[in-house]
C-alpha beads as a LAMMPS data file, in Angstrom:
LAMMPS data file: protein, C-alpha beads

239 atoms
238 bonds

1 atom types
1 bond types

-500.0 500.0 xlo xhi
-500.0 500.0 ylo yhi
-500.0 500.0 zlo zhi

Masses

1 110.0

Atoms # bond

1 1 1 -440.633 261.179 -248.312
2 1 1 -443.436 259.117 -245.197
3 1 1 -446.819 259.856 -246.350
4 1 1 -449.055 262.506 -243.755
5 1 1 -451.625 261.455 -242.407
6 1 1 -454.839 263.260 -240.504
7 1 1 -456.670 262.028 -237.255
8 1 1 -458.884 262.204 -234.401
9 1 1 -459.045 259.343 -233.336
10 1 1 -456.748 260.062 -230.501
11 1 1 -457.236 257.078 -228.595
12 1 1 -455.316 254.785 -231.202
13 1 1 -451.996 256.102 -230.336
14 1 1 -450.341 254.615 -228.132
15 1 1 -447.164 255.741 -225.438
16 1 1 -443.998 253.825 -225.658
17 1 1 -442.302 253.049 -222.668
18 1 1 -438.892 254.971 -221.100
19 1 1 -440.238 257.985 -222.773
20 1 1 -439.998 261.587 -221.598
21 1 1 -442.516 262.875 -218.439
22 1 1 -444.966 265.542 -220.387
23 1 1 -444.550 268.617 -218.708
24 1 1 -447.278 270.645 -218.149
25 1 1 -445.862 273.211 -218.399
26 1 1 -444.826 272.507 -222.073
27 1 1 -447.495 271.552 -223.517
28 1 1 -450.196 274.968 -222.019
29 1 1 -447.622 277.102 -223.772
30 1 1 -447.764 274.659 -227.108
31 1 1 -451.860 274.717 -226.658
32 1 1 -452.132 278.215 -226.463
33 1 1 -449.040 279.115 -228.986
34 1 1 -451.532 276.348 -231.627
35 1 1 -454.975 278.138 -231.118
36 1 1 -452.870 280.919 -232.479
37 1 1 -451.570 280.357 -236.041
38 1 1 -451.778 275.944 -236.806
39 1 1 -448.888 275.032 -238.803
40 1 1 -449.117 271.218 -237.320
41 1 1 -449.035 269.887 -240.356
42 1 1 -445.888 270.808 -240.724
43 1 1 -444.440 269.309 -238.085
44 1 1 -446.691 265.955 -237.637
45 1 1 -445.907 263.230 -235.339
46 1 1 -444.311 260.308 -235.772
47 1 1 -445.029 256.604 -234.637
48 1 1 -444.106 253.411 -235.569
49 1 1 -445.419 250.843 -236.525
50 1 1 -447.299 249.892 -233.800
51 1 1 -449.013 252.944 -233.541
52 1 1 -446.167 253.839 -230.574
53 1 1 -445.218 257.668 -230.089
54 1 1 -441.170 258.267 -230.666
55 1 1 -442.125 262.009 -231.231
56 1 1 -444.370 264.331 -230.735
57 1 1 -445.447 263.007 -227.189
58 1 1 -446.545 266.680 -226.193
59 1 1 -448.065 267.268 -230.222
60 1 1 -450.271 264.417 -229.207
61 1 1 -451.610 265.491 -226.152
62 1 1 -452.505 269.451 -227.131
63 1 1 -454.525 268.155 -230.085
64 1 1 -456.433 265.683 -228.104
65 1 1 -457.235 269.132 -225.489
66 1 1 -458.113 271.662 -228.755
67 1 1 -460.047 268.553 -230.217
68 1 1 -457.941 268.806 -233.684
69 1 1 -456.918 266.386 -235.924
70 1 1 -452.999 265.138 -235.394
71 1 1 -451.063 264.915 -237.740
72 1 1 -448.684 261.655 -238.155
73 1 1 -446.320 260.119 -240.496
74 1 1 -445.175 256.126 -239.782
75 1 1 -441.464 254.963 -239.391
76 1 1 -441.401 250.931 -238.914
77 1 1 -438.902 249.673 -236.991
78 1 1 -438.740 252.794 -233.795
79 1 1 -438.774 252.206 -230.751
80 1 1 -437.171 253.722 -227.260
81 1 1 -433.697 254.015 -229.165
82 1 1 -435.068 256.385 -231.749
83 1 1 -436.596 258.492 -229.130
84 1 1 -433.753 258.992 -227.174
85 1 1 -432.188 260.083 -230.531
86 1 1 -435.200 261.998 -231.398
87 1 1 -435.060 263.892 -228.349
88 1 1 -431.425 264.941 -227.789
89 1 1 -430.053 265.440 -231.316
90 1 1 -433.210 266.285 -233.939
91 1 1 -434.265 269.745 -234.243
92 1 1 -437.091 269.656 -236.060
93 1 1 -437.686 272.395 -238.521
94 1 1 -440.062 275.480 -237.801
95 1 1 -442.197 277.098 -240.953
96 1 1 -439.954 280.110 -240.529
97 1 1 -436.781 277.684 -241.058
98 1 1 -438.386 276.155 -244.177
99 1 1 -438.392 279.350 -245.492
100 1 1 -435.288 281.215 -244.339
101 1 1 -433.925 278.420 -246.218
102 1 1 -435.399 278.740 -249.690
103 1 1 -435.320 282.740 -249.537
104 1 1 -431.737 282.251 -248.935
105 1 1 -431.214 280.107 -251.851
106 1 1 -433.352 283.073 -254.679
107 1 1 -436.600 280.959 -254.633
108 1 1 -439.070 283.056 -256.353
109 1 1 -442.094 282.269 -254.090
110 1 1 -441.626 282.287 -250.914
111 1 1 -439.631 285.779 -251.259
112 1 1 -443.438 286.889 -252.411
113 1 1 -444.539 285.068 -249.109
114 1 1 -442.017 286.883 -247.194
115 1 1 -443.245 290.536 -248.711
116 1 1 -446.428 289.360 -248.230
117 1 1 -446.086 288.790 -244.205
118 1 1 -444.671 292.122 -244.279
119 1 1 -446.773 294.441 -245.669
120 1 1 -449.949 292.169 -243.950
121 1 1 -448.778 291.487 -240.531
122 1 1 -449.643 288.298 -241.365
123 1 1 -448.987 284.916 -239.874
124 1 1 -446.467 282.919 -242.072
125 1 1 -449.699 280.205 -241.369
126 1 1 -451.953 282.783 -242.569
127 1 1 -450.165 283.822 -245.510
128 1 1 -450.125 280.179 -246.554
129 1 1 -453.521 279.355 -246.303
130 1 1 -454.451 282.712 -248.175
131 1 1 -451.844 283.105 -250.784
132 1 1 -452.238 279.666 -252.306
133 1 1 -456.040 280.273 -252.238
134 1 1 -456.213 276.973 -250.417
135 1 1 -458.353 277.597 -246.933
136 1 1 -460.084 274.555 -246.113
137 1 1 -460.141 272.576 -243.168
138 1 1 -457.585 269.484 -244.888
139 1 1 -454.387 271.872 -245.440
140 1 1 -452.069 268.895 -246.161
141 1 1 -450.776 269.089 -250.396
142 1 1 -450.437 272.204 -249.871
143 1 1 -447.778 271.521 -246.565
144 1 1 -446.127 269.141 -248.915
145 1 1 -445.654 271.385 -251.692
146 1 1 -444.849 273.966 -248.294
147 1 1 -441.977 271.684 -247.152
148 1 1 -440.762 270.541 -250.690
149 1 1 -440.290 274.087 -252.698
150 1 1 -442.811 273.561 -254.138
151 1 1 -444.829 276.048 -252.867
152 1 1 -447.273 279.080 -255.591
153 1 1 -447.502 282.021 -254.797
154 1 1 -451.266 281.034 -257.642
155 1 1 -454.346 283.718 -255.813
156 1 1 -452.200 286.557 -255.017
157 1 1 -454.792 289.341 -255.630
158 1 1 -457.550 287.207 -254.126
159 1 1 -454.541 286.975 -251.046
160 1 1 -454.894 290.814 -250.430
161 1 1 -458.637 291.162 -251.075
162 1 1 -459.156 288.616 -248.777
163 1 1 -456.338 290.811 -246.315
164 1 1 -458.584 294.147 -246.449
165 1 1 -461.604 292.822 -245.379
166 1 1 -460.590 291.039 -242.608
167 1 1 -459.188 294.152 -241.924
168 1 1 -462.766 294.953 -242.427
169 1 1 -464.151 293.240 -240.410
170 1 1 -461.852 292.844 -237.875
171 1 1 -463.297 296.133 -235.317
172 1 1 -465.861 293.468 -234.704
173 1 1 -463.678 291.196 -232.813
174 1 1 -462.799 290.528 -229.327
175 1 1 -459.052 289.949 -228.964
176 1 1 -458.251 289.357 -232.121
177 1 1 -459.593 287.102 -232.867
178 1 1 -459.251 287.457 -237.171
179 1 1 -455.740 286.612 -236.677
180 1 1 -456.576 282.920 -236.698
181 1 1 -456.460 280.578 -239.235
182 1 1 -460.124 279.167 -238.229
183 1 1 -461.483 282.183 -238.285
184 1 1 -460.182 283.498 -241.924
185 1 1 -460.483 279.855 -243.365
186 1 1 -464.261 279.942 -242.976
187 1 1 -465.223 282.891 -243.562
188 1 1 -463.222 281.653 -246.967
189 1 1 -466.355 279.662 -246.595
190 1 1 -469.022 282.415 -246.429
191 1 1 -467.858 283.435 -249.839
192 1 1 -467.625 280.455 -251.788
193 1 1 -471.228 279.320 -250.259
194 1 1 -472.455 282.853 -252.557
195 1 1 -472.508 285.417 -249.534
196 1 1 -470.505 288.812 -250.429
197 1 1 -468.638 290.727 -248.217
198 1 1 -471.150 293.953 -248.174
199 1 1 -473.627 291.413 -246.987
200 1 1 -471.941 290.199 -244.279
201 1 1 -471.004 292.712 -243.215
202 1 1 -474.375 293.923 -243.367
203 1 1 -475.807 291.211 -241.145
204 1 1 -472.710 292.289 -238.678
205 1 1 -473.985 295.920 -238.129
206 1 1 -477.480 294.903 -237.822
207 1 1 -477.384 292.207 -234.976
208 1 1 -474.899 294.213 -233.212
209 1 1 -472.183 290.864 -232.868
210 1 1 -468.516 290.274 -231.718
211 1 1 -466.714 287.906 -232.321
212 1 1 -465.415 285.952 -229.034
213 1 1 -461.828 283.222 -229.996
214 1 1 -463.504 280.214 -230.535
215 1 1 -460.927 276.698 -231.320
216 1 1 -462.541 275.390 -234.606
217 1 1 -463.433 275.956 -238.474
218 1 1 -466.335 274.569 -237.320
219 1 1 -467.360 276.810 -234.586
220 1 1 -466.870 279.582 -236.481
221 1 1 -468.695 279.037 -239.506
222 1 1 -472.000 278.600 -237.108
223 1 1 -471.011 281.941 -235.525
224 1 1 -471.763 283.343 -238.772
225 1 1 -474.279 280.993 -240.099
226 1 1 -475.818 282.271 -237.310
227 1 1 -475.123 285.841 -238.071
228 1 1 -476.465 285.106 -241.445
229 1 1 -479.568 283.847 -240.499
230 1 1 -480.167 287.077 -238.313
231 1 1 -483.924 288.486 -239.023
232 1 1 -484.518 285.370 -242.067
233 1 1 -487.404 282.629 -241.862
234 1 1 -484.991 279.904 -242.166
235 1 1 -482.079 279.533 -240.709
236 1 1 -479.016 279.199 -242.627
237 1 1 -477.367 276.157 -242.595
238 1 1 -473.812 276.044 -244.740
239 1 1 -472.502 273.044 -242.986

Bonds

1 1 1 2
2 1 2 3
3 1 3 4
4 1 4 5
5 1 5 6
6 1 6 7
7 1 7 8
8 1 8 9
9 1 9 10
10 1 10 11
11 1 11 12
12 1 12 13
13 1 13 14
14 1 14 15
15 1 15 16
16 1 16 17
17 1 17 18
18 1 18 19
19 1 19 20
20 1 20 21
21 1 21 22
22 1 22 23
23 1 23 24
24 1 24 25
25 1 25 26
26 1 26 27
27 1 27 28
28 1 28 29
29 1 29 30
30 1 30 31
31 1 31 32
32 1 32 33
33 1 33 34
34 1 34 35
35 1 35 36
36 1 36 37
37 1 37 38
38 1 38 39
39 1 39 40
40 1 40 41
41 1 41 42
42 1 42 43
43 1 43 44
44 1 44 45
45 1 45 46
46 1 46 47
47 1 47 48
48 1 48 49
49 1 49 50
50 1 50 51
51 1 51 52
52 1 52 53
53 1 53 54
54 1 54 55
55 1 55 56
56 1 56 57
57 1 57 58
58 1 58 59
59 1 59 60
60 1 60 61
61 1 61 62
62 1 62 63
63 1 63 64
64 1 64 65
65 1 65 66
66 1 66 67
67 1 67 68
68 1 68 69
69 1 69 70
70 1 70 71
71 1 71 72
72 1 72 73
73 1 73 74
74 1 74 75
75 1 75 76
76 1 76 77
77 1 77 78
78 1 78 79
79 1 79 80
80 1 80 81
81 1 81 82
82 1 82 83
83 1 83 84
84 1 84 85
85 1 85 86
86 1 86 87
87 1 87 88
88 1 88 89
89 1 89 90
90 1 90 91
91 1 91 92
92 1 92 93
93 1 93 94
94 1 94 95
95 1 95 96
96 1 96 97
97 1 97 98
98 1 98 99
99 1 99 100
100 1 100 101
101 1 101 102
102 1 102 103
103 1 103 104
104 1 104 105
105 1 105 106
106 1 106 107
107 1 107 108
108 1 108 109
109 1 109 110
110 1 110 111
111 1 111 112
112 1 112 113
113 1 113 114
114 1 114 115
115 1 115 116
116 1 116 117
117 1 117 118
118 1 118 119
119 1 119 120
120 1 120 121
121 1 121 122
122 1 122 123
123 1 123 124
124 1 124 125
125 1 125 126
126 1 126 127
127 1 127 128
128 1 128 129
129 1 129 130
130 1 130 131
131 1 131 132
132 1 132 133
133 1 133 134
134 1 134 135
135 1 135 136
136 1 136 137
137 1 137 138
138 1 138 139
139 1 139 140
140 1 140 141
141 1 141 142
142 1 142 143
143 1 143 144
144 1 144 145
145 1 145 146
146 1 146 147
147 1 147 148
148 1 148 149
149 1 149 150
150 1 150 151
151 1 151 152
152 1 152 153
153 1 153 154
154 1 154 155
155 1 155 156
156 1 156 157
157 1 157 158
158 1 158 159
159 1 159 160
160 1 160 161
161 1 161 162
162 1 162 163
163 1 163 164
164 1 164 165
165 1 165 166
166 1 166 167
167 1 167 168
168 1 168 169
169 1 169 170
170 1 170 171
171 1 171 172
172 1 172 173
173 1 173 174
174 1 174 175
175 1 175 176
176 1 176 177
177 1 177 178
178 1 178 179
179 1 179 180
180 1 180 181
181 1 181 182
182 1 182 183
183 1 183 184
184 1 184 185
185 1 185 186
186 1 186 187
187 1 187 188
188 1 188 189
189 1 189 190
190 1 190 191
191 1 191 192
192 1 192 193
193 1 193 194
194 1 194 195
195 1 195 196
196 1 196 197
197 1 197 198
198 1 198 199
199 1 199 200
200 1 200 201
201 1 201 202
202 1 202 203
203 1 203 204
204 1 204 205
205 1 205 206
206 1 206 207
207 1 207 208
208 1 208 209
209 1 209 210
210 1 210 211
211 1 211 212
212 1 212 213
213 1 213 214
214 1 214 215
215 1 215 216
216 1 216 217
217 1 217 218
218 1 218 219
219 1 219 220
220 1 220 221
221 1 221 222
222 1 222 223
223 1 223 224
224 1 224 225
225 1 225 226
226 1 226 227
227 1 227 228
228 1 228 229
229 1 229 230
230 1 230 231
231 1 231 232
232 1 232 233
233 1 233 234
234 1 234 235
235 1 235 236
236 1 236 237
237 1 237 238
238 1 238 239
């Protein structure tokens, strides 16, 4: 299996002559979908050794417009022939395809994952991160384990506890941003830095703040820092 890499250096990628033109409507819908549930590391773009994009030009542009890392794999000796084959013959597996496949084979950990989604209403991407306890920015190892059938719900109680806390915060969030993977990842980061849920909740109530939808984990962390700095002599800085 090819190693999945990540970068925000979008200029390193090159167009390949003869590829399809960019579909702006598809690009817009894709960008909105990523904002709702960014799990592009499950479906990396494919490039050749010249960094020419064989598959995933829309995903690349969506990542660039949102300022988030793009996941990619390098397939040597690929050219326009391979591009056409990928575009016409290969249907990329989605997150749900993997889940359904492993559930159909009776794999208990994936059944737990589906039950968690059904009980909490969480997206698949968020559920994977919560149940593994991996809320860090980089989740490549979790993604690879998930795709390879090695997913383990090792933090089931933690995941349900986090959902309870997120639900309590939801009343202070506009446009359901509390469901966003980046929001949840940032929230977990705050708790790991020693701040309790009760302390954060009290600060939110005291400062009369509401959360708006943001694009990145770092932006949400900055928002939490501002809230925690409410009436403090020195600003709180977590990153």
